N, C-alpha and C positions, 0 to 999 in steps of 0.2 A: 374341119371335119376330122374326126378321130381315125387313127390308123388301127384297123382290127388286128394287126399283127403285134401290137404292143400290149404287154400284160403287166399289171401290178399284182403281185402275189404276197400276201402276208405270211408271217412265220406262224402258221397255225399248228398248235400242238397235236391236233388229231392226225397229222401226217407223220409224226415222230416214229422212228423205228430204232430198235436196239441193234447197233452194229456188232459185227463179230470181232471188232478191234478195240474192245473195252471203252466204247463211247456211244452216246446217243446221237442219232442223225436226224435232222429235220430238213428233208428235201423241200426247197421252195420253188426255184425255177427249174422245171424239167419239161420234157416233151409232153408229159401228161397234163401239167398245170398251165403251161404257156404256149405249147406248140414249138418250143425250141428244137432245132434240129442239129445243133452243134455244141451247145454249152448247157451246163447245169450249175446251180448254185444252191447252197444250203448252209445250215448252221450245224456245227459239230460241238458237242459238249463232252469233255473227258473228266471223269471223277478225279479227286485229289490222288496224287501218287500213281496214277494209272499210266500205262504205256501201251502202245500198239505192238503188235508183232512186227518183226522186220519183214517188209513186203514190197512188192512192185506192182504198179498199175502199168501194164504193158502198152496199152493203147490210149492212155489219157494223161495229158498234162494236168498239173494241179497247181492252183494258187491258193495259199492260205493266208488269211489276215487275222491275227489275234485281236479279239475284242476285249477279253478280260482274262487275266492270269498271265503266266509266263510259260512259254513252251521251249522245248529243246527238240530239234529234229536232227536225227542222225542220218547222214546221207552217204550213199555210195558203198562200194565194197568194203571200204575201211571204216564205215560209219563215222564220218567226220561230223562233229557237232556244230550246229547252227542254232544259237539262241535267238528267240524273237519274242517281243513283248507287244502290248496293245498298240495298235496303229502301224505295226510293221508287217510287211508281206514277205512270204517266201515262195519261190517258184521251183517246182520239182518237175522236170521234163518226164514224159512218158518213158518207161523202161528203166528208170533210176531207182535203185533199191533205197528204202528209207524206213524210218520208224519215228513215231511221235511220242514225246514224254511230257506229262504235266509235272512241272517242277514244284508245285505247291503240295504241301502235306495237309492243307486244310481247306482249299478252295478249288472249285471246278475250273477247268480251262474252257473258255468259249471262243470259238473262231468261226469266221465265214470262210467257206471253201467253194472255189469255182473249179469246175472240171470240164475238159473237152469230151465229156460223155453226157449226152442229153438226158440220160435217165437217172443220174446221180446214184448209180449202183456201185457197190463195192467190188467190181470185177478186179481182183488182184490175186497174186500168188504170194504165199509166205516164203521166207528165205529157204526153208527146207526143200521147197519145190522149184526154187529159182536156179537157173544155170548161172554160176558165177565165173 
């Protein structure tokens, strides 16, 4: 017997949204698509040479796994660089300042992102509004 709480959700382009951080977001697992109450997951695509603003997700842990391309994530008050490539994961705890950079000048960066926010919303503050 199937468990009605289990969901399989495809990466449908009709849910894609343009994020405010120079990237396309494709929410896949959310409270709306699967009934999740604690997690969300989606695909993030960042254009060549793009970078996000320095920001913080105050209430959401984030795990990012690069699928294609090479990323650099600058983390913490001193923006310490962490490089990650396809198949590698980075964990960023809630409340930690960070920014993402696509290191390629010619290819998009594609990653799977999991958040402890069931809506996969970009609730964040940029560095200019962060208390450092």
